[in-house]
Residue frames as qw, qx, qy, qz and C-alpha x, y, z in Angstrom:
[[0.697, -0.676, -0.193, 0.145, -10.54, -4.72, -0.13],
 [0.072, 0.899, -0.353, 0.250, -7.87, -2.17, 1.07],
 [0.740, 0.157, -0.525, 0.389, -4.58, -3.73, 2.15],
 [0.475, -0.811, 0.207, -0.271, -3.74, -3.50, 5.93],
 [0.006, 0.555, -0.803, 0.217, -0.79, -4.86, 7.92],
 [0.658, -0.071, 0.624, -0.415, -3.23, -7.43, 9.38],
 [0.842, 0.451, 0.123, -0.270, -4.31, -8.67, 5.84],
 [0.469, 0.689, -0.551, 0.035, -0.72, -8.87, 4.57],
 [0.196, -0.437, 0.828, -0.291, 0.40, -10.87, 7.67],
 [0.759, 0.108, 0.499, -0.405, -2.55, -13.16, 7.23],
 [0.792, 0.562, -0.146, -0.186, -1.88, -13.84, 3.69],
 [0.262, 0.599, -0.740, 0.158, 1.84, -14.64, 4.59],
 [0.462, -0.256, 0.751, -0.397, 0.73, -16.98, 7.38],
 [0.840, 0.338, 0.244, -0.348, -1.69, -18.74, 4.92],
 [0.635, 0.651, -0.415, -0.021, 1.18, -19.13, 2.37],
 [0.012, -0.548, 0.787, -0.283, 3.26, -20.64, 5.16],
 [0.583, -0.173, -0.780, -0.151, 0.50, -23.16, 5.99],
 [0.138, -0.139, -0.661, 0.724, -0.26, -21.45, 9.39],
 [0.002, -0.719, -0.690, 0.086, -3.57, -20.15, 10.69],
 [0.169, 0.595, 0.098, 0.780, -4.36, -16.58, 9.71],
 [0.233, -0.250, -0.540, 0.769, -4.75, -13.99, 12.59],
 [0.047, -0.817, -0.545, -0.184, -7.80, -11.82, 13.48],
 [0.171, -0.979, 0.046, -0.100, -5.66, -9.36, 15.26],
 [0.558, 0.543, -0.479, 0.406, -1.89, -8.74, 15.65],
 [0.116, -0.435, 0.629, -0.633, -2.33, -8.68, 19.53],
 [0.821, -0.239, -0.223, -0.469, -4.56, -11.79, 20.01],
 [0.570, -0.579, 0.526, -0.252, -1.89, -13.58, 21.97],
 [0.975, 0.134, 0.173, 0.021, -1.11, -16.54, 19.61],
 [0.651, -0.345, 0.394, 0.550, 2.31, -17.48, 18.50],
 [0.461, 0.471, 0.500, 0.562, 1.44, -16.38, 14.83],
 [0.003, 0.940, 0.260, 0.221, 0.23, -13.01, 15.97],
 [0.538, -0.771, 0.155, 0.303, 3.25, -12.44, 18.11],
 [0.616, -0.033, 0.477, 0.626, 5.67, -13.29, 15.19],
 [0.317, 0.661, 0.465, 0.496, 3.72, -11.20, 12.82],
 [0.205, -0.965, -0.161, -0.015, 3.47, -8.23, 15.17],
 [0.566, -0.669, 0.268, 0.400, 7.21, -8.29, 15.91],
 [0.523, -0.052, 0.580, 0.623, 8.56, -8.93, 12.30],
 [0.400, 0.749, 0.504, 0.159, 5.97, -6.98, 10.06],
 [0.038, 0.982, 0.013, -0.183, 7.23, -3.35, 10.43],
 [0.360, -0.657, 0.515, 0.417, 10.90, -4.14, 9.99],
 [0.547, 0.179, 0.731, 0.368, 10.36, -6.46, 7.04],
 [0.368, 0.818, 0.432, 0.096, 8.10, -3.87, 5.38],
 [0.098, -0.955, 0.149, 0.238, 10.55, -1.01, 5.96],
 [0.457, -0.447, 0.635, 0.434, 13.48, -2.95, 4.67],
 [0.507, 0.369, 0.717, 0.305, 11.59, -3.97, 1.56],
 [0.200, 0.947, 0.252, -0.019, 10.42, -0.47, 0.94],
 [0.190, -0.873, 0.318, 0.318, 14.03, 0.76, 1.32],
 [0.691, -0.140, 0.623, 0.341, 15.53, -1.82, -0.94],
 [0.388, 0.335, 0.621, 0.593, 14.38, -0.19, -4.17],
 [0.074, 0.209, 0.057, -0.973, 13.13, 3.31, -5.32],
 [0.158, 0.482, 0.857, 0.094, 9.56, 2.31, -5.66],
 [0.035, 0.369, 0.345, 0.863, 7.49, 4.64, -7.53],
 [0.462, -0.694, -0.430, -0.345, 4.48, 4.58, -5.12],
 [0.665, -0.654, -0.237, 0.272, 6.87, 5.23, -2.10],
 [0.530, 0.045, 0.065, 0.844, 9.09, 8.03, -3.60],
 [0.067, -0.925, -0.368, 0.072, 8.53, 11.56, -2.74],
 [0.466, 0.360, -0.099, 0.802, 10.08, 14.99, -2.90],
 [0.358, -0.847, -0.373, 0.127, 10.05, 17.63, -0.20],
 [0.210, 0.728, -0.219, 0.614, 11.58, 20.99, 0.47],
 [0.670, -0.320, -0.539, 0.399, 13.35, 20.55, 3.83],
 [0.227, -0.944, -0.044, -0.233, 13.07, 23.13, 6.51],
 [0.498, 0.460, -0.481, 0.557, 16.48, 24.39, 7.67],
 [0.686, -0.593, -0.373, 0.198, 17.30, 23.86, 11.40],
 [0.159, -0.962, 0.172, -0.137, 18.81, 26.57, 13.62],
 [0.747, -0.477, 0.414, 0.208, 21.45, 24.12, 14.86],
 [0.467, 0.750, -0.445, -0.147, 24.59, 24.16, 12.57],
 [0.973, 0.015, -0.185, 0.138, 26.53, 21.00, 11.95],
 [0.625, -0.682, 0.187, 0.331, 29.92, 20.70, 13.83],
 [0.275, -0.523, 0.560, 0.581, 32.05, 20.36, 10.65],
 [0.340, 0.051, 0.811, 0.472, 32.04, 19.85, 6.92],
 [0.046, 0.575, 0.672, 0.464, 28.69, 21.22, 5.99],
 [0.050, 0.221, -0.155, 0.962, 27.16, 24.65, 6.58],
 [0.570, -0.159, 0.055, -0.804, 23.40, 23.78, 7.23],
 [0.128, 0.097, 0.969, -0.186, 21.27, 21.10, 8.82],
 [0.515, -0.067, -0.266, -0.812, 17.73, 20.34, 7.58],
 [0.599, -0.033, 0.622, -0.503, 14.82, 18.34, 9.11],
 [0.052, 0.044, -0.928, -0.366, 14.09, 15.08, 7.44],
 [0.547, -0.178, -0.279, -0.769, 10.39, 14.55, 6.42],
 [0.655, -0.182, 0.591, -0.435, 8.08, 12.28, 8.43],
 [0.918, 0.235, 0.273, -0.163, 8.11, 8.67, 7.36],
 [0.303, 0.775, -0.538, -0.135, 11.67, 9.01, 5.89],
 [0.960, -0.173, 0.214, 0.052, 13.37, 5.71, 5.15],
 [0.719, -0.113, 0.359, 0.584, 16.08, 6.56, 2.65],
 [0.127, 0.775, -0.141, -0.602, 17.54, 9.39, 0.60],
 [0.793, 0.450, 0.352, 0.213, 17.79, 9.13, -3.13],
 [0.482, 0.370, 0.142, 0.781, 19.10, 12.53, -4.00],
 [0.164, -0.782, -0.333, 0.501, 19.17, 16.20, -2.98],
 [0.403, 0.432, 0.339, 0.732, 19.06, 19.40, -5.00],
 [0.094, -0.610, -0.297, 0.728, 18.38, 23.04, -4.96],
 [0.119, 0.409, -0.274, -0.862, 17.08, 25.81, -7.11],
 [0.739, 0.311, -0.006, -0.598, 14.17, 23.80, -8.39],
 [0.599, 0.343, -0.715, -0.112, 16.22, 20.52, -9.00],
 [0.896, -0.367, 0.017, -0.252, 15.79, 17.30, -7.18],
 [0.933, -0.125, 0.062, 0.331, 19.52, 16.34, -7.50],
 [0.521, 0.656, -0.096, 0.538, 22.98, 17.70, -7.82],
 [0.254, -0.801, 0.303, -0.449, 23.64, 18.89, -4.20],
 [0.498, 0.227, -0.772, 0.323, 26.21, 17.16, -2.15],
 [0.603, -0.537, 0.123, -0.577, 24.69, 16.04, 1.23],
 [0.322, 0.123, -0.891, 0.296, 25.16, 13.66, 4.12],
 [0.670, -0.541, -0.315, -0.398, 22.56, 12.17, 6.40],
 [0.379, 0.221, -0.668, 0.601, 23.77, 12.48, 10.00],
 [0.019, -0.180, -0.685, 0.706, 21.96, 12.13, 13.35],
 [0.190, 0.643, 0.739, -0.071, 18.49, 12.08, 11.62],
 [0.146, 0.853, 0.021, -0.500, 19.26, 15.35, 9.81],
 [0.730, 0.511, 0.218, 0.397, 20.43, 16.10, 6.36],
 [0.380, -0.708, 0.135, 0.579, 23.59, 18.18, 6.20],
 [0.618, 0.543, 0.334, 0.461, 24.40, 20.25, 3.07],
 [0.379, -0.200, 0.047, 0.902, 26.09, 23.47, 2.07],
 [0.028, -0.451, -0.547, -0.705, 23.01, 24.71, 0.18],
 [0.190, -0.106, 0.315, -0.924, 20.83, 27.27, 1.59],
 [0.763, 0.102, 0.194, -0.608, 17.67, 25.37, 0.58],
 [0.064, -0.241, 0.949, 0.195, 17.25, 21.65, -0.22],
 [0.832, 0.111, -0.053, -0.541, 14.74, 19.54, -2.08],
 [0.276, -0.343, 0.896, -0.052, 15.12, 16.01, -1.15],
 [0.774, 0.124, -0.449, -0.430, 14.02, 13.01, -3.24],
 [0.167, -0.349, 0.837, -0.388, 13.50, 10.10, -0.84],
 [0.475, -0.204, -0.828, -0.216, 11.76, 6.85, 0.06],
 [0.388, -0.311, 0.382, -0.779, 9.02, 7.21, 2.59],
 [0.165, 0.113, 0.941, -0.273, 6.98, 4.71, 4.58],
 [0.361, -0.089, -0.494, -0.786, 3.96, 4.32, 2.38],
 [0.654, -0.038, 0.466, -0.595, 0.50, 3.25, 3.84],
 [0.383, -0.027, 0.916, 0.118, -0.43, -0.27, 3.03],
 [0.518, 0.636, 0.496, -0.286, -3.48, 0.84, 1.13],
 [0.271, 0.835, -0.287, -0.383, -1.05, 2.44, -1.43],
 [0.409, -0.377, 0.784, 0.275, 0.83, -0.75, -2.05],
 [0.664, 0.354, -0.361, -0.552, 0.30, -1.90, -5.71],
 [0.969, -0.083, 0.077, -0.221, -0.34, -5.72, -6.15],
 [0.793, 0.393, -0.375, 0.274, 3.24, -6.56, -7.34],
 [0.045, 0.522, -0.587, 0.617, 4.78, -4.99, -4.14],
 [0.717, -0.328, 0.269, -0.554, 2.12, -6.66, -1.94],
 [0.967, 0.155, -0.193, -0.059, 2.85, -10.02, -3.46],
 [0.573, 0.466, -0.494, 0.460, 6.62, -9.51, -2.80],
 [0.249, -0.507, 0.480, -0.672, 6.03, -8.33, 0.74],
 [0.895, -0.192, 0.155, -0.373, 3.68, -11.38, 1.52],
 [0.911, 0.250, -0.295, 0.142, 6.43, -13.79, 0.09],
 [0.294, 0.523, -0.528, 0.601, 9.12, -12.11, 2.23],
 [0.548, -0.430, 0.321, -0.642, 6.92, -12.16, 5.27],
 [0.976, -0.028, -0.113, -0.183, 6.24, -15.90, 4.81],
 [0.726, 0.342, -0.448, 0.395, 9.98, -16.55, 4.65],
 [0.030, 0.492, -0.494, 0.717, 10.66, -14.47, 7.75],
 [0.690, -0.327, 0.204, -0.613, 7.80, -16.07, 9.70],
 [0.870, 0.143, -0.449, -0.147, 8.79, -19.63, 8.74],
 [0.523, 0.253, -0.700, 0.415, 11.65, -20.32, 11.11],
 [0.200, -0.223, 0.585, -0.753, 10.12, -19.01, 14.33],
 [0.740, -0.013, 0.144, -0.657, 6.82, -20.80, 13.57],
 [0.950, 0.170, -0.178, -0.193, 7.92, -24.08, 11.94],
 [0.517, -0.641, 0.545, 0.157, 11.62, -24.41, 12.97],
 [0.856, 0.297, 0.376, 0.194, 12.17, -25.80, 9.47],
 [0.241, -0.648, 0.363, 0.625, 15.48, -24.22, 8.14],
 [0.343, 0.027, 0.760, 0.552, 15.05, -25.96, 4.75],
 [0.143, 0.713, 0.677, 0.113, 11.62, -24.66, 4.27],
 [0.147, -0.878, -0.079, 0.449, 12.66, -21.16, 5.37],
 [0.277, -0.407, 0.546, 0.678, 15.55, -21.28, 2.82],
 [0.260, 0.430, 0.774, 0.385, 13.01, -22.35, -0.01],
 [0.002, -0.861, -0.488, 0.141, 10.71, -19.50, 1.04],
 [0.244, -0.747, 0.183, 0.590, 13.61, -16.95, 0.92],
 [0.302, -0.075, 0.696, 0.647, 14.48, -18.11, -2.63],
 [0.136, 0.638, 0.718, 0.244, 10.83, -17.64, -3.70],
 [0.133, -0.884, -0.263, 0.362, 10.76, -14.22, -2.02],
 [0.232, -0.522, 0.409, 0.712, 13.83, -13.01, -3.96],
 [0.220, 0.241, 0.752, 0.572, 12.31, -14.18, -7.18],
 [0.006, 0.807, 0.590, 0.027, 9.10, -12.17, -6.28],
 [0.226, -0.803, -0.017, 0.550, 11.10, -9.12, -5.36],
 [0.270, -0.175, 0.564, 0.761, 13.06, -9.19, -8.74],
 [0.099, 0.525, 0.727, 0.432, 9.66, -9.35, -10.60],
 [0.125, -0.884, -0.406, 0.194, 8.28, -6.49, -8.55],
 [0.287, -0.638, 0.202, 0.685, 11.36, -4.36, -9.11],
 [0.288, 0.067, 0.670, 0.681, 11.17, -5.03, -12.78],
 [0.019, 0.721, 0.656, 0.224, 7.48, -4.07, -13.03],
 [0.223, -0.871, -0.213, 0.384, 8.05, -0.91, -10.92],
 [0.372, -0.415, 0.368, 0.745, 11.13, 0.10, -12.99],
 [0.258, 0.249, 0.675, 0.645, 9.13, 0.05, -16.18],
 [0.055, -0.840, -0.534, 0.077, 6.91, 2.79, -14.86],
 [0.251, -0.825, 0.077, 0.500, 9.45, 5.46, -15.40],
 [0.598, 0.781, -0.170, 0.061, 11.29, 7.10, -18.34],
 [0.868, -0.120, -0.064, 0.477, 14.86, 5.74, -18.35],
 [0.268, -0.888, 0.047, 0.371, 17.40, 8.24, -17.27],
 [0.677, 0.693, -0.058, 0.241, 19.66, 9.76, -19.92],
 [0.709, -0.271, -0.097, 0.644, 23.30, 10.18, -19.32],
 [0.051, 0.978, 0.202, -0.024, 23.68, 13.92, -18.76],
 [0.077, 0.910, -0.406, 0.042, 27.32, 14.42, -18.14],
 [0.945, -0.168, 0.231, 0.161, 29.84, 11.89, -18.94],
 [0.206, -0.759, 0.422, 0.451, 33.58, 12.85, -19.50],
 [0.481, -0.066, 0.740, 0.465, 34.12, 10.30, -22.27],
 [0.342, 0.715, 0.588, 0.163, 31.28, 11.65, -24.29],
 [0.040, -0.963, -0.012, 0.267, 32.38, 15.34, -23.65],
 [0.423, -0.509, 0.534, 0.527, 35.97, 14.57, -24.91],
 [0.495, 0.240, 0.713, 0.433, 34.77, 13.23, -28.18],
 [0.036, 0.213, -0.140, -0.966, 33.00, 16.68, -28.84]]
């Protein structure tokens, strides 16, 4: 079964001990809490780590408007953009100084390739991320639905444990980066 926002929210509600919802707009307290908290919690969790399934690269279109100061060019950020990881030019995805300002990327380069975190579709969430998101949603839903601060605190601790495990699994899916330019190594010759 493909993951959806509704399925993830229902799993979080079940984990909390509440009734699952059939729709996020059904009018129940559970549905209202889920509808209001789901998107910000999902985006915050996606932004918290360079997840392999939510990392992309794009050549950014340069805008006609020029920044007021410091940088020579402004570029349009891609749709679904959540967080920048690096910027580059000339076929490289990093190495170009940049700044995100007013929903645009400013840089001195003529062309920019941006490596970034985007808002991935729920159907693309791997099981380890879905589990971490469900745990975090359960923690976020707890206080408004149960008014139990101690239970919410316990669920937040569990969610942090799930998130650490998910980050570890995701980080093992990439070749570790080598140190390319380090002054202490260069001095030794």
